DSSP file (Angstrom, degrees, kcal/mol; ACC not computed):
  #  RESIDUE AA STRUCTURE BP1 BP2  ACC     N-H-->O    O-->H-N    N-H-->O    O-->H-N    TCO  KAPPA ALPHA  PHI   PSI    X-CA   Y-CA   Z-CA
    1    1 A M              0   0    0      0, 0.0     2,-0.2     0, 0.0     4,-0.0   0.000 360.0 360.0 360.0 137.2  138.3   78.7  105.2
    2    2 A F        +     0   0    0      2,-0.0     0, 0.0     3,-0.0     0, 0.0  -0.663 360.0  29.4-102.0 158.1  135.0   80.4  105.7
    3    3 A G  S    S-     0   0    0     -2,-0.2     6,-0.0     6,-0.0     0, 0.0  -0.224 103.6 -22.7  88.1 179.6  133.0   82.4  103.0
    4    4 A P  S    S-     0   0    0      0, 0.0    -2,-0.0     0, 0.0     0, 0.0  -0.239  71.2-107.7 -63.3 149.7  132.9   81.9   99.3
    5    5 A D     >  -     0   0    0      1,-0.1     4,-2.6     4,-0.0     5,-0.2  -0.255  39.1 -97.2 -69.3 167.9  135.7   80.2   97.5
    6    6 A P  H  > S+     0   0    0      0, 0.0     4,-2.2     0, 0.0     5,-0.2   0.839 124.4  53.2 -59.2 -34.3  138.1   82.3   95.4
    7    7 A F  H  > S+     0   0    0      2,-0.2     4,-2.3     1,-0.2     5,-0.1   0.912 110.9  46.0 -67.7 -41.2  136.2   81.5   92.2
    8    8 A M  H  > S+     0   0    0      2,-0.2     4,-2.8     1,-0.2     5,-0.2   0.905 111.1  52.8 -67.7 -40.8  132.9   82.5   93.7
    9    9 A R  H  X S+     0   0    0     -4,-2.6     4,-2.0     1,-0.2    -2,-0.2   0.922 111.1  47.3 -59.2 -43.3  134.4   85.7   95.1
   10   10 A E  H  X S+     0   0    0     -4,-2.2     4,-2.2    -5,-0.2    -2,-0.2   0.915 111.8  50.3 -64.5 -42.3  135.7   86.5   91.6
   11   11 A A  H  X S+     0   0    0     -4,-2.3     4,-2.7     1,-0.2    -2,-0.2   0.908 110.1  49.8 -62.9 -42.0  132.4   85.7   90.0
   12   12 A L  H  X S+     0   0    0     -4,-2.8     4,-2.0     2,-0.2    -1,-0.2   0.870 109.3  52.7 -64.8 -35.8  130.5   88.0   92.5
   13   13 A S  H  X S+     0   0    0     -4,-2.0     4,-0.7    -5,-0.2    -2,-0.2   0.915 111.7  45.3 -64.3 -43.0  133.0   90.8   91.8
   14   14 A I  H >X S+     0   0    0     -4,-2.2     3,-1.0     1,-0.2     4,-0.8   0.908 109.8  56.4 -65.2 -42.0  132.3   90.4   88.0
   15   15 A L  H >< S+     0   0    0     -4,-2.7     3,-1.0     1,-0.3    -2,-0.2   0.889 100.6  57.2 -57.9 -42.3  128.6   90.3   88.7
   16   16 A S  H 3< S+     0   0    0     -4,-2.0    -1,-0.3     1,-0.2    -2,-0.2   0.752 112.8  40.6 -65.3 -22.6  128.5   93.6   90.5
   17   17 A G  H << S+     0   0    0     -3,-1.0     2,-0.3    -4,-0.7    -1,-0.2   0.473  89.9 107.9-103.6  -2.1  130.0   95.4   87.5
   18   18 A A    <<  -     0   0    0     -3,-1.0     3,-0.1    -4,-0.8     4,-0.0  -0.570  51.1-160.6 -82.1 137.3  128.1   93.6   84.7
   19   19 A A  S    S+     0   0    0     -2,-0.3     2,-0.3     1,-0.1    -1,-0.1   0.785  77.2  18.6 -83.5 -29.8  125.4   95.6   82.9
   20   20 A T  S  > S-     0   0    0      1,-0.1     4,-2.1     0, 0.0    -1,-0.1  -0.924  75.9-115.2-137.7 162.3  123.6   92.5   81.5
   21   21 A W  H  > S+     0   0    0     -2,-0.3     4,-3.0     1,-0.2     5,-0.2   0.897 117.6  55.2 -63.2 -39.3  123.5   88.8   82.2
   22   22 A H  H  > S+     0   0    0      1,-0.2     4,-2.5     2,-0.2    -1,-0.2   0.912 107.2  49.3 -60.5 -42.4  125.1   88.2   78.8
   23   23 A E  H  > S+     0   0    0      2,-0.2     4,-2.1     1,-0.2    -1,-0.2   0.919 112.1  49.1 -61.7 -43.3  128.0   90.4   79.7
   24   24 A F  H  X S+     0   0    0     -4,-2.1     4,-2.2     2,-0.2    -2,-0.2   0.943 111.5  47.7 -61.3 -49.5  128.4   88.6   83.0
   25   25 A R  H  X S+     0   0    0     -4,-3.0     4,-2.4     1,-0.2    -2,-0.2   0.900 110.6  52.3 -60.6 -41.3  128.3   85.1   81.4
   26   26 A S  H  X S+     0   0    0     -4,-2.5     4,-2.7    -5,-0.2    -1,-0.2   0.901 108.8  50.6 -61.2 -40.5  130.8   86.2   78.7
   27   27 A S  H  X S+     0   0    0     -4,-2.1     4,-1.6     2,-0.2     6,-0.3   0.887 108.8  51.4 -65.3 -39.0  133.1   87.4   81.5
   28   28 A L  H  <>S+     0   0    0     -4,-2.2     5,-2.1     2,-0.2     6,-0.9   0.931 112.2  46.5 -61.5 -45.0  132.8   84.1   83.3
   29   29 A V  H ><5S+     0   0    0     -4,-2.4     3,-1.2     1,-0.2    -2,-0.2   0.922 108.9  54.6 -64.2 -45.1  133.7   82.2   80.1
   30   30 A E  H 3<5S+     0   0    0     -4,-2.7    -1,-0.2     1,-0.3    -2,-0.2   0.853 114.4  41.2 -56.8 -36.1  136.6   84.4   79.4
   31   31 A R  T 3<5S-     0   0    0     -4,-1.6    -1,-0.3    -5,-0.2    -2,-0.2   0.442 112.2-118.2 -92.9  -1.2  138.1   83.7   82.8
   32   32 A G  T X>5S+     0   0    0     -3,-1.2     3,-0.8    -4,-0.5     4,-0.6   0.599  78.1 126.3  75.4  10.3  137.3   80.0   82.8
   33   33 A L  H >>< +     0   0    0     -5,-2.1     4,-1.7    -6,-0.3     3,-0.6   0.785  58.0  70.7 -72.9 -25.9  135.0   80.4   85.8
   34   34 A D  H 34 S+     0   0    0     -6,-0.9    -1,-0.2     1,-0.3    -5,-0.1   0.801 103.8  43.8 -59.9 -27.0  132.1   78.8   84.0
   35   35 A K  H <4 S+     0   0    0     -3,-0.8    -1,-0.3    -7,-0.2    -2,-0.2   0.641 113.8  50.3 -89.3 -17.7  134.0   75.5   84.3
   36   36 A R  H << S+     0   0    0     -3,-0.6     2,-0.5    -4,-0.6    -2,-0.2   0.624  94.2  79.7 -97.8 -15.1  135.0   76.1   87.9
   37   37 A L  S  < S-     0   0    0     -4,-1.7     0, 0.0   -30,-0.1     0, 0.0  -0.818  74.2-138.4 -97.9 129.5  131.7   76.9   89.4
   38   38 A D     >  -     0   0    0     -2,-0.5     4,-2.2     1,-0.1     3,-0.3  -0.277  32.5 -95.8 -78.6 171.0  129.3   74.1   90.2
   39   39 A P  H  > S+     0   0    0      0, 0.0     4,-2.3     0, 0.0     5,-0.2   0.853 124.7  54.8 -57.0 -37.0  125.6   74.2   89.5
   40   40 A D  H  > S+     0   0    0      2,-0.2     4,-2.0     1,-0.2     5,-0.1   0.908 108.2  48.9 -63.5 -40.6  124.8   75.3   93.0
   41   41 A A  H  > S+     0   0    0     -3,-0.3     4,-2.1     1,-0.2    -1,-0.2   0.903 110.2  51.3 -64.7 -40.7  127.2   78.2   92.7
   42   42 A M  H  X S+     0   0    0     -4,-2.2     4,-2.4     1,-0.2    -2,-0.2   0.891 108.2  51.8 -64.4 -38.4  125.6   79.2   89.4
   43   43 A M  H  X S+     0   0    0     -4,-2.3     4,-2.4     2,-0.2    -1,-0.2   0.894 108.6  51.3 -64.5 -38.6  122.1   79.1   91.0
   44   44 A L  H  X S+     0   0    0     -4,-2.0     4,-2.5     2,-0.2    -1,-0.2   0.890 109.9  49.8 -63.6 -38.0  123.4   81.4   93.7
   45   45 A L  H  X S+     0   0    0     -4,-2.1     4,-2.6     2,-0.2    -2,-0.2   0.887 109.3  50.9 -68.1 -38.5  124.7   83.8   91.1
   46   46 A I  H  X S+     0   0    0     -4,-2.4     4,-2.7     2,-0.2    -2,-0.2   0.926 111.8  48.2 -62.2 -43.8  121.4   83.8   89.2
   47   47 A T  H  X S+     0   0    0     -4,-2.4     4,-2.7     2,-0.2    -2,-0.2   0.924 111.9  49.0 -61.9 -45.0  119.7   84.6   92.5
   48   48 A A  H  X S+     0   0    0     -4,-2.5     4,-2.4     2,-0.2    -2,-0.2   0.903 111.4  50.0 -62.2 -41.3  122.1   87.4   93.2
   49   49 A W  H  X S+     0   0    0     -4,-2.6     4,-2.4     2,-0.2    -2,-0.2   0.948 112.1  47.4 -61.2 -48.8  121.6   88.8   89.7
   50   50 A N  H  X S+     0   0    0     -4,-2.7     4,-2.5     1,-0.2    -2,-0.2   0.911 112.3  49.2 -59.8 -43.8  117.8   88.7   90.1
   51   51 A M  H  X S+     0   0    0     -4,-2.7     4,-2.1     1,-0.2    -1,-0.2   0.915 111.2  49.8 -63.8 -42.3  118.0   90.4   93.5
   52   52 A G  H  X S+     0   0    0     -4,-2.4     4,-0.8     1,-0.2    -1,-0.2   0.899 112.2  47.4 -62.9 -40.7  120.3   93.1   92.2
   53   53 A Q  H >< S+     0   0    0     -4,-2.4     3,-0.6     1,-0.2     4,-0.5   0.889 110.5  52.4 -68.1 -38.8  118.0   93.8   89.3
   54   54 A A  H >< S+     0   0    0     -4,-2.5     3,-1.2     1,-0.2    -2,-0.2   0.880 104.0  57.0 -64.2 -37.9  114.9   93.9   91.5
   55   55 A Q  H 3< S+     0   0    0     -4,-2.1    -1,-0.2     1,-0.2    -2,-0.2   0.763 100.5  59.1 -65.4 -24.1  116.6   96.4   93.8
   56   56 A K  T << S+     0   0    0     -4,-0.8    -1,-0.2    -3,-0.6    -2,-0.2   0.652  85.5 102.2 -78.6 -15.4  117.1   98.8   90.9
   57   57 A L  S <  S-     0   0    0     -3,-1.2     2,-0.1    -4,-0.5    -3,-0.0  -0.383  72.5-125.6 -71.1 144.3  113.3   98.9   90.1
   58   58 A T     >  -     0   0    0      1,-0.1     4,-2.5    -2,-0.1     5,-0.2  -0.372  34.0-102.8 -72.6 166.6  111.2  101.9   91.2
   59   59 A D  H  > S+     0   0    0      1,-0.2     4,-2.5     2,-0.2     5,-0.2   0.927 124.7  50.3 -57.7 -44.1  108.2  101.2   93.3
   60   60 A A  H  > S+     0   0    0      1,-0.2     4,-2.2     2,-0.2    -1,-0.2   0.903 111.5  47.4 -62.4 -41.5  105.9  101.6   90.3
   61   61 A A  H  > S+     0   0    0      2,-0.2     4,-2.4     1,-0.2    -1,-0.2   0.873 110.3  52.7 -68.1 -36.8  108.1   99.3   88.1
   62   62 A L  H  X S+     0   0    0     -4,-2.5     4,-2.6     2,-0.2    -2,-0.2   0.927 110.3  47.5 -63.9 -44.4  108.1   96.7   90.9
   63   63 A I  H  X S+     0   0    0     -4,-2.5     4,-2.9     1,-0.2    -2,-0.2   0.913 110.8  52.4 -61.8 -42.4  104.3   96.8   91.1
   64   64 A E  H  X S+     0   0    0     -4,-2.2     4,-2.0     2,-0.2    -2,-0.2   0.913 111.0  46.5 -60.5 -43.5  104.1   96.5   87.3
   65   65 A E  H  X S+     0   0    0     -4,-2.4     4,-2.1     2,-0.2    -2,-0.2   0.924 112.7  49.2 -65.2 -44.3  106.4   93.4   87.4
   66   66 A L  H  X S+     0   0    0     -4,-2.6     4,-2.5     1,-0.2    -2,-0.2   0.919 110.7  50.8 -61.1 -43.3  104.4   91.8   90.2
   67   67 A D  H  X S+     0   0    0     -4,-2.9     4,-1.8     2,-0.2    -1,-0.2   0.884 106.6  55.9 -60.7 -39.0  101.2   92.5   88.4
   68   68 A F  H  <>S+     0   0    0     -4,-2.0     5,-1.9     1,-0.2     3,-0.2   0.951 112.0  40.9 -57.9 -50.9  102.6   90.9   85.2
   69   69 A W  H ><5S+     0   0    0     -4,-2.1     3,-1.5     1,-0.2    52,-0.3   0.873 112.5  55.7 -67.5 -36.3  103.4   87.6   87.1
   70   70 A A  H 3<5S+     0   0    0     -4,-2.5    -1,-0.2     1,-0.3    -2,-0.2   0.811 101.3  58.7 -65.6 -29.3  100.1   87.7   89.0
   71   71 A S  T 3<5S-     0   0    0     -4,-1.8    -1,-0.3    -3,-0.2    -2,-0.2   0.291 132.5 -88.8 -84.8  12.3   98.2   87.9   85.7
   72   72 A G  T < 5S+     0   0    0     -3,-1.5    -3,-0.2     1,-0.2    -2,-0.2   0.619  71.7 164.3  93.9  14.4   99.7   84.6   84.6
   73   73 A G      < -     0   0    0     -5,-1.9     2,-0.3    -6,-0.2    -1,-0.2  -0.143  13.6-170.6 -61.4 160.4  102.8   86.0   82.9
   74   74 A S     >  -     0   0    0      1,-0.1     4,-1.4    51,-0.0     3,-0.3  -0.907  41.2-100.7-144.0 169.4  105.7   83.8   82.1
   75   75 A F  T  4 S+     0   0    0     -2,-0.3     8,-0.1     1,-0.2     3,-0.1   0.865 122.7  58.2 -61.5 -33.7  109.3   84.1   80.9
   76   76 A K  T  4 S+     0   0    0      1,-0.2    -1,-0.2     5,-0.1     6,-0.1   0.856 113.9  36.0 -64.0 -35.5  108.0   83.2   77.5
   77   77 A T  T  4 S+     0   0    0     -3,-0.3    -1,-0.2     4,-0.1    -2,-0.2   0.543  93.3 105.5 -97.8  -8.1  105.6   86.2   77.4
   78   78 A H  S >< S-     0   0    0     -4,-1.4     3,-1.8    -3,-0.1     5,-0.1  -0.474  75.5-127.6 -73.8 143.1  107.7   88.7   79.3
   79   79 A L  T 3  S+     0   0    0      1,-0.3    -1,-0.1    -2,-0.1    -4,-0.0   0.809 112.8  47.3 -59.5 -29.9  109.3   91.4   77.1
   80   80 A N  T >  S-     0   0    0      1,-0.3     3,-1.9     5,-0.1    -1,-0.3   0.372  97.9-156.8 -92.3   4.3  112.7   90.6   78.6
   81   81 A G  G X   -     0   0    0     -3,-1.8     3,-2.0     1,-0.3    -1,-0.3  -0.233  67.7  -9.1  57.3-139.7  112.2   86.8   78.0
   82   82 A W  G 3  S+     0   0    0      1,-0.3    -1,-0.3    -6,-0.1    -6,-0.1   0.624 131.0  68.5 -68.5 -10.4  114.2   84.6   80.3
   83   83 A Q  G <  S+     0   0    0     -3,-1.9    -1,-0.3    -8,-0.1    -2,-0.2   0.431  73.8 118.8 -86.6   2.0  116.2   87.6   81.5
   84   84 A A  S <  S-     0   0    0     -3,-2.0     2,-0.2     1,-0.1    -9,-0.1  -0.303  80.4 -95.3 -61.2 151.6  113.1   88.9   83.3
   85   85 A I        -     0   0    0      1,-0.1    -1,-0.1   -32,-0.1    -2,-0.1  -0.524  47.5-108.5 -70.3 134.0  113.5   89.2   87.1
   86   86 A S     >  -     0   0    0     -2,-0.2     4,-1.9     1,-0.1     3,-0.2  -0.269  17.3-122.4 -65.0 148.9  112.2   86.1   88.8
   87   87 A P  H  > S+     0   0    0      0, 0.0     4,-2.5     0, 0.0     5,-0.2   0.882 112.7  57.1 -57.5 -38.4  108.9   86.4   90.7
   88   88 A A  H  > S+     0   0    0     35,-0.5     4,-2.4     1,-0.2     5,-0.1   0.907 106.7  47.9 -61.1 -41.9  110.7   85.1   93.9
   89   89 A A  H  > S+     0   0    0      2,-0.2     4,-2.4     1,-0.2    -1,-0.2   0.870 110.3  52.6 -67.0 -36.2  113.2   88.0   93.6
   90   90 A L  H  X S+     0   0    0     -4,-1.9     4,-2.3     2,-0.2    -2,-0.2   0.918 111.0  46.3 -64.8 -43.2  110.4   90.5   93.1
   91   91 A V  H  X S+     0   0    0     -4,-2.5     4,-2.2     2,-0.2    -2,-0.2   0.919 111.9  51.4 -65.1 -42.9  108.6   89.3   96.2
   92   92 A E  H  X S+     0   0    0     -4,-2.4     4,-2.2     1,-0.2    -2,-0.2   0.912 110.6  49.0 -59.1 -43.1  111.8   89.3   98.2
   93   93 A E  H  X S+     0   0    0     -4,-2.4     4,-1.8     2,-0.2    -1,-0.2   0.886 107.2  54.7 -65.9 -39.3  112.4   92.9   97.1
   94   94 A A  H  <>S+     0   0    0     -4,-2.3     5,-2.3     1,-0.2    -1,-0.2   0.925 110.0  47.3 -59.4 -43.7  108.9   93.9   98.1
   95   95 A G  H ><5S+     0   0    0     -4,-2.2     3,-1.6     1,-0.2    -2,-0.2   0.889 107.6  55.6 -63.9 -39.6  109.6   92.6  101.6
   96   96 A R  H 3<5S+     0   0    0     -4,-2.2    -1,-0.2     1,-0.3    -2,-0.2   0.840 104.4  54.8 -61.5 -32.6  112.9   94.4  101.8
   97   97 A R  T 3<5S-     0   0    0     -4,-1.8    -1,-0.3    -5,-0.1    -2,-0.2   0.481 123.9-105.8 -80.2  -1.7  111.1   97.6  101.0
   98   98 A G  T < 5S+     0   0    0     -3,-1.6    -3,-0.2     1,-0.3     2,-0.2   0.574  71.4 145.0  90.0   9.3  108.8   97.0  104.0
   99   99 A W      < -     0   0    0     -5,-2.3    -1,-0.3    -6,-0.2     2,-0.3  -0.516  61.5 -95.9 -76.5 149.1  105.7   96.0  102.0
  100  100 A F  E     +A  111   0A   0     11,-1.1    11,-2.7    -2,-0.2     2,-0.4  -0.489  52.4 174.3 -64.7 128.0  103.5   93.3  103.4
  101  101 A T  E     -A  110   0A   0     -2,-0.3     2,-0.4     9,-0.2     9,-0.2  -0.998  17.8-171.0-135.7 142.6  104.5   89.9  102.0
  102  102 A K  E     -A  109   0A   0      7,-2.4     7,-2.3    -2,-0.4     2,-0.4  -0.958  12.8-155.9-133.4 114.7  103.2   86.4  102.8
  103  103 A R  E     +A  108   0A   0     -2,-0.4     5,-0.2     5,-0.2     2,-0.2  -0.718  13.1 179.1 -91.9 139.1  105.0   83.5  101.3
  104  104 A M        -     0   0    0      3,-3.3    -2,-0.0    -2,-0.4     5,-0.0  -0.534  52.3 -68.9-119.2-168.2  103.3   80.1  100.8
  105  105 A T  S    S-     0   0    0      1,-0.2    -2,-0.0    -2,-0.2     3,-0.0   0.938 122.7 -11.1 -53.4 -57.8  104.6   76.9   99.3
  106  106 A S  S    S+     0   0    0     17,-0.1    17,-1.4    18,-0.0    18,-0.7   0.088 130.2  55.7-132.3  23.6  104.9   78.1   95.7
  107  107 A S        -     0   0    0     15,-0.2    -3,-3.3    16,-0.2     2,-0.3  -0.894  57.6-161.0-145.0 174.2  103.0   81.4   95.8
  108  108 A A  E     -AB 103 120A   0     12,-2.2    12,-3.0    -2,-0.3     2,-0.4  -0.991  14.6-137.1-156.6 155.7  103.0   84.7   97.7
  109  109 A V  E     -AB 102 119A   0     -7,-2.3    -7,-2.4    -2,-0.3     2,-0.4  -0.974  20.7-172.8-114.9 132.9  100.8   87.7   98.5
  110  110 A V  E     -AB 101 118A   0      8,-2.7     8,-3.4    -2,-0.4    -9,-0.2  -0.993   8.4-167.0-125.3 131.8  102.3   91.1   98.2
  111  111 A N  E     -A  100   0A   0    -11,-2.7   -11,-1.1    -2,-0.4     3,-0.1  -0.826  11.9-164.1-120.5  93.0  100.5   94.3   99.4
  112  112 A P    >   -     0   0    0      0, 0.0     3,-1.3     0, 0.0   -14,-0.0  -0.328  39.0 -83.1 -68.0 156.6  102.3   97.4   98.1
  113  113 A P  T 3  S+     0   0    0      0, 0.0     3,-0.1     0, 0.0   -14,-0.0  -0.349 113.5   4.4 -58.8 138.8  101.4  100.7   99.7
  114  114 A D  T 3  S+     0   0    0      1,-0.2     2,-0.3    -3,-0.1    -3,-0.0   0.807 114.9  98.3  56.0  34.6   98.2  102.3   98.1
  115  115 A H  S <  S-     0   0    0     -3,-1.3    -1,-0.2     3,-0.0     3,-0.1  -0.989  78.7-103.5-146.6 150.0   97.6   99.2   95.9
  116  116 A S        -     0   0    0     -2,-0.3    -6,-0.1     1,-0.1     0, 0.0  -0.356  55.8 -80.4 -70.3 157.2   95.4   96.2   96.2
  117  117 A P        -     0   0    0      0, 0.0     2,-0.5     0, 0.0    -6,-0.2  -0.248  42.7-145.7 -59.1 145.8   97.0   92.9   97.2
  118  118 A I  E     -B  110   0A   0     -8,-3.4    -8,-2.7    -3,-0.1     2,-0.6  -0.966   5.4-154.6-117.4 126.6   98.9   91.0   94.4
  119  119 A V  E     -B  109   0A   0     -2,-0.5     2,-0.6   -10,-0.2   -10,-0.2  -0.904   4.6-163.9-106.3 119.8   98.9   87.2   94.4
  120  120 A I  E     +B  108   0A   0    -12,-3.0   -12,-2.2    -2,-0.6     3,-0.4  -0.903  10.7 177.5-102.0 118.5  101.8   85.5   92.6
  121  121 A R  S    S+     0   0    0     -2,-0.6     3,-0.2   -52,-0.3    -1,-0.1   0.488  73.8  59.1 -99.1  -4.0  101.1   81.9   91.9
  122  122 A S    >   +     0   0    0      1,-0.2     3,-1.9   -53,-0.1   -34,-0.2  -0.144  58.9 135.7-116.8  38.0  104.3   81.1   90.1
  123  123 A L  G >  S+     0   0    0    -17,-1.4     3,-0.6    -3,-0.4   -35,-0.5   0.820  71.6  53.7 -57.9 -33.8  106.8   81.9   92.8
  124  124 A D  G 3  S+     0   0    0    -18,-0.7    -1,-0.3     1,-0.2     4,-0.1   0.128  70.6 114.8 -91.5  22.8  108.9   78.8   92.1
  125  125 A T  G <  S-     0   0    0     -3,-1.9     2,-0.3   -19,-0.1    -1,-0.2   0.839  91.5  -2.9 -59.7 -33.6  109.3   79.5   88.4
  126  126 A I  S <  S-     0   0    0     -3,-0.6   -38,-0.1    -4,-0.2    -1,-0.0  -0.863 116.1 -30.7-148.0 178.7  113.0   79.9   89.0
  127  127 A A        -     0   0    0     -2,-0.3   -38,-0.2     1,-0.1   -39,-0.1   0.005  57.6-139.0 -42.6 125.9  115.4   79.9   91.9
  128  128 A V        -     0   0    0     -4,-0.1    -1,-0.1   -40,-0.1   -81,-0.1  -0.765  25.8-111.8 -86.7 130.8  113.8   81.1   95.1
  129  129 A P        -     0   0    0      0, 0.0     3,-0.1     0, 0.0    -1,-0.1  -0.257  42.0 -93.7 -58.8 150.0  116.1   83.3   97.2
  130  130 A P        -     0   0    0      0, 0.0    -3,-0.0     0, 0.0     0, 0.0  -0.312  52.6 -88.9 -62.5 149.6  117.2   81.7  100.5
  131  131 A P              0   0    0      0, 0.0    -3,-0.0     0, 0.0     0, 0.0  -0.249 360.0 360.0 -58.8 146.7  115.1   82.6  103.5
  132  132 A T              0   0    0     -3,-0.1     0, 0.0     0, 0.0     0, 0.0   0.419 360.0 360.0-100.9 360.0  116.2   85.8  105.3
């Protein structure tokens, strides 16, 4: 069989309707999916969550988030704590919007329109989205 297994398909379905990560995790636990999904599947779900949240940002909010990480921000200092969108997802979203992005080993440069280049040095802070 090709594609995600039934448990992953169900988890992705729940993810698309969840308003918060906590709501999503609670739904996984209620359905017993937290025990059926391996760590790799959970990392894919974290990546999917981050990408979905990044896509919801306005251009101005995306730049603000990128600037936060570029200035040495961390999950500890972010207003959303560990629920902040990962730097990797923000860079991926910038590229999806057609902004110039250059990925390096654990950093990236993003040049939003009408803005100076932003250098993110903590790209590998959390799961990096798979290459596109």
